[in-house]
Gaussian input, Z-matrix of N, CA and C with variables (Angstrom, degrees):
# hf/3-21g

backbone

0 1
 N
 C     1     B1
 C     2     B2     1     A1
 N     3     B3     2     A2     1     D1
 C     4     B4     3     A3     2     D2
 C     5     B5     4     A4     3     D3
 N     6     B6     5     A5     4     D4
 C     7     B7     6     A6     5     D5
 C     8     B8     7     A7     6     D6
 N     9     B9     8     A8     7     D7
 C    10    B10     9     A9     8     D8
 C    11    B11    10    A10     9     D9
 N    12    B12    11    A11    10    D10
 C    13    B13    12    A12    11    D11
 C    14    B14    13    A13    12    D12
 N    15    B15    14    A14    13    D13
 C    16    B16    15    A15    14    D14
 C    17    B17    16    A16    15    D15
 N    18    B18    17    A17    16    D16
 C    19    B19    18    A18    17    D17
 C    20    B20    19    A19    18    D18
 N    21    B21    20    A20    19    D19
 C    22    B22    21    A21    20    D20
 C    23    B23    22    A22    21    D21
 N    24    B24    23    A23    22    D22
 C    25    B25    24    A24    23    D23
 C    26    B26    25    A25    24    D24
 N    27    B27    26    A26    25    D25
 C    28    B28    27    A27    26    D26
 C    29    B29    28    A28    27    D27
 N    30    B30    29    A29    28    D28
 C    31    B31    30    A30    29    D29
 C    32    B32    31    A31    30    D30
 N    33    B33    32    A32    31    D31
 C    34    B34    33    A33    32    D32
 C    35    B35    34    A34    33    D33
 N    36    B36    35    A35    34    D34
 C    37    B37    36    A36    35    D35
 C    38    B38    37    A37    36    D36
 N    39    B39    38    A38    37    D37
 C    40    B40    39    A39    38    D38
 C    41    B41    40    A40    39    D39
 N    42    B42    41    A41    40    D40
 C    43    B43    42    A42    41    D41
 C    44    B44    43    A43    42    D42
 N    45    B45    44    A44    43    D43
 C    46    B46    45    A45    44    D44
 C    47    B47    46    A46    45    D45
 N    48    B48    47    A47    46    D46
 C    49    B49    48    A48    47    D47
 C    50    B50    49    A49    48    D48
 N    51    B51    50    A50    49    D49
 C    52    B52    51    A51    50    D50
 C    53    B53    52    A52    51    D51
 N    54    B54    53    A53    52    D52
 C    55    B55    54    A54    53    D53
 C    56    B56    55    A55    54    D54
 N    57    B57    56    A56    55    D55
 C    58    B58    57    A57    56    D56
 C    59    B59    58    A58    57    D57
 N    60    B60    59    A59    58    D58
 C    61    B61    60    A60    59    D59
 C    62    B62    61    A61    60    D60
 N    63    B63    62    A62    61    D61
 C    64    B64    63    A63    62    D62
 C    65    B65    64    A64    63    D63
 N    66    B66    65    A65    64    D64
 C    67    B67    66    A66    65    D65
 C    68    B68    67    A67    66    D66
 N    69    B69    68    A68    67    D67
 C    70    B70    69    A69    68    D68
 C    71    B71    70    A70    69    D69
 N    72    B72    71    A71    70    D70
 C    73    B73    72    A72    71    D71
 C    74    B74    73    A73    72    D72
 N    75    B75    74    A74    73    D73
 C    76    B76    75    A75    74    D74
 C    77    B77    76    A76    75    D75
 N    78    B78    77    A77    76    D76
 C    79    B79    78    A78    77    D77
 C    80    B80    79    A79    78    D78
 N    81    B81    80    A80    79    D79
 C    82    B82    81    A81    80    D80
 C    83    B83    82    A82    81    D81
 N    84    B84    83    A83    82    D82
 C    85    B85    84    A84    83    D83
 C    86    B86    85    A85    84    D84
 N    87    B87    86    A86    85    D85
 C    88    B88    87    A87    86    D86
 C    89    B89    88    A88    87    D87
 N    90    B90    89    A89    88    D88
 C    91    B91    90    A90    89    D89
 C    92    B92    91    A91    90    D90
 N    93    B93    92    A92    91    D91
 C    94    B94    93    A93    92    D92
 C    95    B95    94    A94    93    D93
 N    96    B96    95    A95    94    D94
 C    97    B97    96    A96    95    D95
 C    98    B98    97    A97    96    D96
 N    99    B99    98    A98    97    D97
 C   100   B100    99    A99    98    D98
 C   101   B101   100   A100    99    D99
 N   102   B102   101   A101   100   D100
 C   103   B103   102   A102   101   D101
 C   104   B104   103   A103   102   D102
 N   105   B105   104   A104   103   D103
 C   106   B106   105   A105   104   D104
 C   107   B107   106   A106   105   D105
 N   108   B108   107   A107   106   D106
 C   109   B109   108   A108   107   D107
 C   110   B110   109   A109   108   D108
 N   111   B111   110   A110   109   D109
 C   112   B112   111   A111   110   D110
 C   113   B113   112   A112   111   D111
 N   114   B114   113   A113   112   D112
 C   115   B115   114   A114   113   D113
 C   116   B116   115   A115   114   D114
 N   117   B117   116   A116   115   D115
 C   118   B118   117   A117   116   D116
 C   119   B119   118   A118   117   D117
 N   120   B120   119   A119   118   D118
 C   121   B121   120   A120   119   D119
 C   122   B122   121   A121   120   D120
 N   123   B123   122   A122   121   D121
 C   124   B124   123   A123   122   D122
 C   125   B125   124   A124   123   D123
 N   126   B126   125   A125   124   D124
 C   127   B127   126   A126   125   D125
 C   128   B128   127   A127   126   D126
 N   129   B129   128   A128   127   D127
 C   130   B130   129   A129   128   D128
 C   131   B131   130   A130   129   D129
 N   132   B132   131   A131   130   D130
 C   133   B133   132   A132   131   D131
 C   134   B134   133   A133   132   D132
 N   135   B135   134   A134   133   D133
 C   136   B136   135   A135   134   D134
 C   137   B137   136   A136   135   D135
 N   138   B138   137   A137   136   D136
 C   139   B139   138   A138   137   D137
 C   140   B140   139   A139   138   D138
 N   141   B141   140   A140   139   D139
 C   142   B142   141   A141   140   D140
 C   143   B143   142   A142   141   D141
 N   144   B144   143   A143   142   D142
 C   145   B145   144   A144   143   D143
 C   146   B146   145   A145   144   D144
 N   147   B147   146   A146   145   D145
 C   148   B148   147   A147   146   D146
 C   149   B149   148   A148   147   D147
 N   150   B150   149   A149   148   D148
 C   151   B151   150   A150   149   D149
 C   152   B152   151   A151   150   D150
 N   153   B153   152   A152   151   D151
 C   154   B154   153   A153   152   D152
 C   155   B155   154   A154   153   D153
 N   156   B156   155   A155   154   D154
 C   157   B157   156   A156   155   D155
 C   158   B158   157   A157   156   D156
 N   159   B159   158   A158   157   D157
 C   160   B160   159   A159   158   D158
 C   161   B161   160   A160   159   D159
 N   162   B162   161   A161   160   D160
 C   163   B163   162   A162   161   D161
 C   164   B164   163   A163   162   D162
 N   165   B165   164   A164   163   D163
 C   166   B166   165   A165   164   D164
 C   167   B167   166   A166   165   D165
 N   168   B168   167   A167   166   D166
 C   169   B169   168   A168   167   D167
 C   170   B170   169   A169   168   D168
 N   171   B171   170   A170   169   D169
 C   172   B172   171   A171   170   D170
 C   173   B173   172   A172   171   D171
 N   174   B174   173   A173   172   D172
 C   175   B175   174   A174   173   D173
 C   176   B176   175   A175   174   D174
 N   177   B177   176   A176   175   D175
 C   178   B178   177   A177   176   D176
 C   179   B179   178   A178   177   D177
 N   180   B180   179   A179   178   D178
 C   181   B181   180   A180   179   D179
 C   182   B182   181   A181   180   D180
 N   183   B183   182   A182   181   D181
 C   184   B184   183   A183   182   D182
 C   185   B185   184   A184   183   D183
 N   186   B186   185   A185   184   D184
 C   187   B187   186   A186   185   D185
 C   188   B188   187   A187   186   D186
 N   189   B189   188   A188   187   D187
 C   190   B190   189   A189   188   D188
 C   191   B191   190   A190   189   D189
 N   192   B192   191   A191   190   D190
 C   193   B193   192   A192   191   D191
 C   194   B194   193   A193   192   D192
 N   195   B195   194   A194   193   D193
 C   196   B196   195   A195   194   D194
 C   197   B197   196   A196   195   D195
 N   198   B198   197   A197   196   D196
 C   199   B199   198   A198   197   D197
 C   200   B200   199   A199   198   D198
 N   201   B201   200   A200   199   D199
 C   202   B202   201   A201   200   D200
 C   203   B203   202   A202   201   D201
 N   204   B204   203   A203   202   D202
 C   205   B205   204   A204   203   D203
 C   206   B206   205   A205   204   D204
 N   207   B207   206   A206   205   D205
 C   208   B208   207   A207   206   D206
 C   209   B209   208   A208   207   D207
 N   210   B210   209   A209   208   D208
 C   211   B211   210   A210   209   D209
 C   212   B212   211   A211   210   D210
 N   213   B213   212   A212   211   D211
 C   214   B214   213   A213   212   D212
 C   215   B215   214   A214   213   D213
 N   216   B216   215   A215   214   D214
 C   217   B217   216   A216   215   D215
 C   218   B218   217   A217   216   D216
 N   219   B219   218   A218   217   D217
 C   220   B220   219   A219   218   D218
 C   221   B221   220   A220   219   D219
 N   222   B222   221   A221   220   D220
 C   223   B223   222   A222   221   D221
 C   224   B224   223   A223   222   D222
 N   225   B225   224   A224   223   D223
 C   226   B226   225   A225   224   D224
 C   227   B227   226   A226   225   D225
 N   228   B228   227   A227   226   D226
 C   229   B229   228   A228   227   D227
 C   230   B230   229   A229   228   D228
 N   231   B231   230   A230   229   D229
 C   232   B232   231   A231   230   D230
 C   233   B233   232   A232   231   D231
 N   234   B234   233   A233   232   D232
 C   235   B235   234   A234   233   D233
 C   236   B236   235   A235   234   D234
 N   237   B237   236   A236   235   D235
 C   238   B238   237   A237   236   D236
 C   239   B239   238   A238   237   D237
 N   240   B240   239   A239   238   D238
 C   241   B241   240   A240   239   D239
 C   242   B242   241   A241   240   D240
 N   243   B243   242   A242   241   D241
 C   244   B244   243   A243   242   D242
 C   245   B245   244   A244   243   D243
 N   246   B246   245   A245   244   D244
 C   247   B247   246   A246   245   D245
 C   248   B248   247   A247   246   D246
 N   249   B249   248   A248   247   D247
 C   250   B250   249   A249   248   D248
 C   251   B251   250   A250   249   D249
 N   252   B252   251   A251   250   D250
 C   253   B253   252   A252   251   D251
 C   254   B254   253   A253   252   D252
 N   255   B255   254   A254   253   D253
 C   256   B256   255   A255   254   D254
 C   257   B257   256   A256   255   D255

   B1=1.3918
   B2=1.5040
   B3=1.2922
   B4=1.5268
   B5=1.5344
   B6=1.3169
   B7=1.4511
   B8=1.5417
   B9=1.2714
   B10=1.4596
   B11=1.4800
   B12=1.3883
   B13=1.4171
   B14=1.5684
   B15=1.3678
   B16=1.4565
   B17=1.5639
   B18=1.3398
   B19=1.4304
   B20=1.5341
   B21=1.3381
   B22=1.4799
   B23=1.5147
   B24=1.3322
   B25=1.3984
   B26=1.5246
   B27=1.3592
   B28=1.4641
   B29=1.5903
   B30=1.3378
   B31=1.4205
   B32=1.5388
   B33=1.3372
   B34=1.4470
   B35=1.5441
   B36=1.4048
   B37=1.4019
   B38=1.5039
   B39=1.3861
   B40=1.4239
   B41=1.5542
   B42=1.3277
   B43=1.4872
   B44=1.4832
   B45=1.3425
   B46=1.4578
   B47=1.5006
   B48=1.2480
   B49=1.5042
   B50=1.5722
   B51=1.3168
   B52=1.4479
   B53=1.5915
   B54=1.3383
   B55=1.5024
   B56=1.5223
   B57=1.3700
   B58=1.4428
   B59=1.5409
   B60=1.3118
   B61=1.4778
   B62=1.4670
   B63=1.3030
   B64=1.4016
   B65=1.5306
   B66=1.3595
   B67=1.4358
   B68=1.5707
   B69=1.3150
   B70=1.4709
   B71=1.5342
   B72=1.3159
   B73=1.4152
   B74=1.5122
   B75=1.3440
   B76=1.4706
   B77=1.5294
   B78=1.3042
   B79=1.4679
   B80=1.5137
   B81=1.3390
   B82=1.4741
   B83=1.5027
   B84=1.3175
   B85=1.4731
   B86=1.4728
   B87=1.3305
   B88=1.5080
   B89=1.5300
   B90=1.3412
   B91=1.4516
   B92=1.5743
   B93=1.3285
   B94=1.5510
   B95=1.5098
   B96=1.3016
   B97=1.4740
   B98=1.5644
   B99=1.3477
   B100=1.4351
   B101=1.5114
   B102=1.3604
   B103=1.4454
   B104=1.5389
   B105=1.3498
   B106=1.4411
   B107=1.5043
   B108=1.3521
   B109=1.4949
   B110=1.5049
   B111=1.3752
   B112=1.5047
   B113=1.5110
   B114=1.3000
   B115=1.4990
   B116=1.5093
   B117=1.3602
   B118=1.4824
   B119=1.4972
   B120=1.3426
   B121=1.4892
   B122=1.5609
   B123=1.3061
   B124=1.4718
   B125=1.5347
   B126=1.3645
   B127=1.4475
   B128=1.5517
   B129=1.2651
   B130=1.5282
   B131=1.5657
   B132=1.3157
   B133=1.4331
   B134=1.4743
   B135=1.3168
   B136=1.4395
   B137=1.5325
   B138=1.3326
   B139=1.4845
   B140=1.5299
   B141=1.3313
   B142=1.5155
   B143=1.4945
   B144=1.3410
   B145=1.5026
   B146=1.5420
   B147=1.2875
   B148=1.4802
   B149=1.5043
   B150=1.3601
   B151=1.4652
   B152=1.5205
   B153=1.3347
   B154=1.4391
   B155=1.4870
   B156=1.3657
   B157=1.4418
   B158=1.5276
   B159=1.3755
   B160=1.4414
   B161=1.5219
   B162=1.3257
   B163=1.4471
   B164=1.5259
   B165=1.3275
   B166=1.4743
   B167=1.5237
   B168=1.2983
   B169=1.4465
   B170=1.5472
   B171=1.2955
   B172=1.4695
   B173=1.5268
   B174=1.3556
   B175=1.4715
   B176=1.5415
   B177=1.3855
   B178=1.4311
   B179=1.5898
   B180=1.2852
   B181=1.4954
   B182=1.5222
   B183=1.3662
   B184=1.4551
   B185=1.5047
   B186=1.3540
   B187=1.4808
   B188=1.5617
   B189=1.3273
   B190=1.4773
   B191=1.5991
   B192=1.3181
   B193=1.4446
   B194=1.5331
   B195=1.2891
   B196=1.4273
   B197=1.5311
   B198=1.3334
   B199=1.4445
   B200=1.5584
   B201=1.3388
   B202=1.4811
   B203=1.5507
   B204=1.3355
   B205=1.5213
   B206=1.4953
   B207=1.3307
   B208=1.4787
   B209=1.5539
   B210=1.3171
   B211=1.5118
   B212=1.5096
   B213=1.3695
   B214=1.4276
   B215=1.5184
   B216=1.3471
   B217=1.4365
   B218=1.5075
   B219=1.3258
   B220=1.4820
   B221=1.5324
   B222=1.3508
   B223=1.4143
   B224=1.5163
   B225=1.3299
   B226=1.3965
   B227=1.5269
   B228=1.3573
   B229=1.4844
   B230=1.5169
   B231=1.3566
   B232=1.3732
   B233=1.5348
   B234=1.3090
   B235=1.4909
   B236=1.5207
   B237=1.3157
   B238=1.4276
   B239=1.5372
   B240=1.3060
   B241=1.5213
   B242=1.5127
   B243=1.2589
   B244=1.5026
   B245=1.5453
   B246=1.2892
   B247=1.4464
   B248=1.5187
   B249=1.3093
   B250=1.4507
   B251=1.5592
   B252=1.3309
   B253=1.4272
   B254=1.5573
   B255=1.3193
   B256=1.5008
   B257=1.5248
   A1=110.72
   A2=117.51
   A3=118.96
   A4=113.72
   A5=111.30
   A6=119.93
   A7=108.48
   A8=118.16
   A9=119.71
   A10=116.57
   A11=115.12
   A12=117.45
   A13=107.48
   A14=111.96
   A15=118.92
   A16=105.40
   A17=115.61
   A18=119.79
   A19=110.29
   A20=113.97
   A21=122.37
   A22=111.35
   A23=120.58
   A24=125.33
   A25=116.21
   A26=116.75
   A27=121.78
   A28=104.74
   A29=115.77
   A30=119.60
   A31=109.82
   A32=115.33
   A33=120.87
   A34=105.73
   A35=115.21
   A36=120.76
   A37=108.26
   A38=112.47
   A39=119.13
   A40=106.61
   A41=115.49
   A42=120.74
   A43=111.05
   A44=116.59
   A45=121.75
   A46=108.71
   A47=118.11
   A48=127.95
   A49=107.76
   A50=116.60
   A51=124.64
   A52=108.28
   A53=112.49
   A54=119.83
   A55=109.65
   A56=114.56
   A57=118.24
   A58=108.92
   A59=115.80
   A60=133.33
   A61=112.80
   A62=122.11
   A63=126.77
   A64=109.70
   A65=117.95
   A66=118.93
   A67=107.23
   A68=114.92
   A69=123.82
   A70=105.67
   A71=114.89
   A72=125.08
   A73=107.60
   A74=115.87
   A75=117.51
   A76=107.90
   A77=116.96
   A78=123.04
   A79=107.15
   A80=112.78
   A81=121.60
   A82=110.47
   A83=117.36
   A84=122.72
   A85=115.45
   A86=112.31
   A87=120.76
   A88=113.49
   A89=120.07
   A90=121.95
   A91=109.27
   A92=114.22
   A93=121.74
   A94=110.93
   A95=114.05
   A96=117.82
   A97=104.69
   A98=111.71
   A99=122.01
   A100=105.96
   A101=118.24
   A102=122.13
   A103=105.29
   A104=114.98
   A105=119.42
   A106=111.96
   A107=116.65
   A108=119.86
   A109=113.24
   A110=116.40
   A111=121.84
   A112=106.37
   A113=120.68
   A114=122.33
   A115=112.37
   A116=117.76
   A117=119.69
   A118=112.43
   A119=115.84
   A120=119.19
   A121=109.21
   A122=115.31
   A123=119.32
   A124=110.72
   A125=114.92
   A126=118.99
   A127=108.18
   A128=114.72
   A129=119.86
   A130=110.55
   A131=113.86
   A132=123.76
   A133=110.90
   A134=118.98
   A135=120.31
   A136=112.83
   A137=114.65
   A138=117.65
   A139=113.65
   A140=117.15
   A141=122.33
   A142=107.62
   A143=113.88
   A144=118.01
   A145=110.79
   A146=115.22
   A147=121.04
   A148=110.32
   A149=117.32
   A150=122.39
   A151=112.20
   A152=113.25
   A153=118.79
   A154=112.58
   A155=116.19
   A156=119.41
   A157=110.76
   A158=114.91
   A159=117.73
   A160=115.53
   A161=116.74
   A162=122.09
   A163=109.56
   A164=116.57
   A165=118.11
   A166=114.57
   A167=117.80
   A168=122.49
   A169=108.69
   A170=116.39
   A171=121.40
   A172=111.52
   A173=115.40
   A174=121.34
   A175=110.36
   A176=115.00
   A177=118.14
   A178=111.88
   A179=116.52
   A180=119.28
   A181=112.67
   A182=116.44
   A183=116.68
   A184=113.41
   A185=115.54
   A186=121.63
   A187=108.20
   A188=118.07
   A189=121.16
   A190=109.48
   A191=116.49
   A192=119.95
   A193=110.88
   A194=117.47
   A195=122.22
   A196=114.31
   A197=112.25
   A198=120.96
   A199=110.39
   A200=113.46
   A201=120.55
   A202=108.91
   A203=116.08
   A204=118.47
   A205=113.37
   A206=115.65
   A207=117.25
   A208=111.48
   A209=116.35
   A210=120.11
   A211=110.59
   A212=116.86
   A213=119.12
   A214=111.08
   A215=119.30
   A216=120.42
   A217=110.97
   A218=117.81
   A219=122.64
   A220=110.51
   A221=113.76
   A222=120.84
   A223=114.20
   A224=118.84
   A225=128.37
   A226=116.66
   A227=113.73
   A228=120.64
   A229=109.48
   A230=115.61
   A231=120.90
   A232=112.26
   A233=115.33
   A234=120.50
   A235=110.43
   A236=115.32
   A237=121.99
   A238=112.74
   A239=114.05
   A240=117.59
   A241=111.08
   A242=115.37
   A243=121.30
   A244=106.72
   A245=113.66
   A246=122.76
   A247=113.55
   A248=120.77
   A249=121.67
   A250=109.90
   A251=113.60
   A252=123.38
   A253=107.83
   A254=117.82
   A255=119.60
   A256=111.33
   D1=121.06
   D2=-178.63
   D3=-65.92
   D4=136.27
   D5=174.45
   D6=-85.53
   D7=126.33
   D8=177.29
   D9=-101.32
   D10=-20.75
   D11=177.20
   D12=-165.84
   D13=155.76
   D14=178.80
   D15=-144.16
   D16=126.58
   D17=177.45
   D18=-158.11
   D19=141.16
   D20=177.73
   D21=50.41
   D22=37.20
   D23=-179.89
   D24=79.51
   D25=4.56
   D26=-177.05
   D27=-101.94
   D28=125.97
   D29=174.76
   D30=-105.75
   D31=127.97
   D32=-175.07
   D33=-113.28
   D34=128.62
   D35=-177.59
   D36=-135.60
   D37=163.84
   D38=-179.79
   D39=-141.08
   D40=129.40
   D41=177.20
   D42=-78.27
   D43=151.41
   D44=169.03
   D45=-77.33
   D46=144.39
   D47=174.10
   D48=47.01
   D49=48.92
   D50=-179.76
   D51=-85.47
   D52=163.97
   D53=-177.18
   D54=-77.49
   D55=158.75
   D56=174.65
   D57=-83.33
   D58=164.46
   D59=-2.74
   D60=-68.33
   D61=160.17
   D62=175.17
   D63=-52.81
   D64=133.08
   D65=-174.94
   D66=-159.59
   D67=171.10
   D68=173.96
   D69=-120.85
   D70=158.18
   D71=170.51
   D72=-104.38
   D73=126.29
   D74=-177.16
   D75=-121.14
   D76=143.08
   D77=176.46
   D78=-128.95
   D79=134.74
   D80=179.67
   D81=-146.17
   D82=112.99
   D83=-176.40
   D84=47.33
   D85=45.67
   D86=176.18
   D87=81.75
   D88=-9.31
   D89=172.97
   D90=-88.47
   D91=149.87
   D92=-175.61
   D93=-128.23
   D94=144.82
   D95=178.41
   D96=-149.78
   D97=149.47
   D98=170.92
   D99=-105.01
   D100=126.60
   D101=-173.49
   D102=-131.49
   D103=128.37
   D104=176.85
   D105=-75.93
   D106=175.95
   D107=-175.61
   D108=-77.27
   D109=3.34
   D110=174.18
   D111=-102.01
   D112=-3.68
   D113=179.55
   D114=91.85
   D115=6.35
   D116=177.35
   D117=-80.75
   D118=129.73
   D119=174.55
   D120=-72.81
   D121=117.61
   D122=-179.99
   D123=-86.33
   D124=-30.59
   D125=-176.14
   D126=-166.29
   D127=143.49
   D128=175.34
   D129=92.47
   D130=-163.38
   D131=-177.23
   D132=-167.54
   D133=128.66
   D134=-179.63
   D135=-79.58
   D136=-9.66
   D137=176.39
   D138=78.62
   D139=3.80
   D140=-178.51
   D141=-148.64
   D142=124.08
   D143=173.49
   D144=-64.18
   D145=-34.94
   D146=-177.90
   D147=-65.32
   D148=-45.69
   D149=176.41
   D150=-58.17
   D151=-45.18
   D152=179.79
   D153=-63.39
   D154=-41.24
   D155=179.46
   D156=-63.28
   D157=-43.63
   D158=177.07
   D159=-63.12
   D160=-36.33
   D161=177.14
   D162=-66.38
   D163=-45.00
   D164=176.04
   D165=-61.49
   D166=-36.54
   D167=176.84
   D168=-64.34
   D169=-45.84
   D170=178.03
   D171=-59.43
   D172=-46.33
   D173=179.07
   D174=-57.89
   D175=-46.59
   D176=-178.88
   D177=-62.52
   D178=-37.13
   D179=179.42
   D180=-71.49
   D181=-22.08
   D182=-172.71
   D183=-126.32
   D184=33.54
   D185=-174.34
   D186=-58.01
   D187=-47.71
   D188=-174.56
   D189=-64.72
   D190=-42.82
   D191=179.71
   D192=-64.48
   D193=-38.57
   D194=176.58
   D195=-62.91
   D196=-40.01
   D197=176.82
   D198=-58.82
   D199=-47.98
   D200=179.50
   D201=-61.76
   D202=-48.33
   D203=176.88
   D204=-57.34
   D205=-40.41
   D206=-178.93
   D207=-62.49
   D208=-42.24
   D209=177.34
   D210=-63.36
   D211=-44.02
   D212=177.20
   D213=-60.66
   D214=-43.96
   D215=-177.07
   D216=-68.87
   D217=-35.29
   D218=178.08
   D219=-62.07
   D220=-33.85
   D221=-178.44
   D222=-88.69
   D223=2.14
   D224=-178.45
   D225=68.55
   D226=26.06
   D227=179.95
   D228=-100.39
   D229=160.49
   D230=179.09
   D231=-59.57
   D232=134.03
   D233=178.42
   D234=-94.26
   D235=161.93
   D236=-178.61
   D237=-98.32
   D238=142.04
   D239=167.68
   D240=-63.84
   D241=148.21
   D242=178.83
   D243=-120.03
   D244=137.24
   D245=178.40
   D246=-47.88
   D247=124.35
   D248=-178.81
   D249=-73.17
   D250=160.31
   D251=176.36
   D252=-66.23
   D253=134.90
   D254=177.48
   D255=-117.39

């Protein structure tokens, strides 16, 4: 699964040909969550409210880039890295 960003210990990934709704897979200190592009947790738990808040902020800042990556991934094409949160 390609990594699209990494910041503050949070790893953000996106599967190729994944199911809808559009979402990212996030990993933080061994905990995993699927989070849609509106910041809703679809499954799992990052185990940290701060990590989830940071992930949601990053998603909000990069909604358009995430949408482009989602289309690329759905089509089996290489996806782009996205600038990490600083």
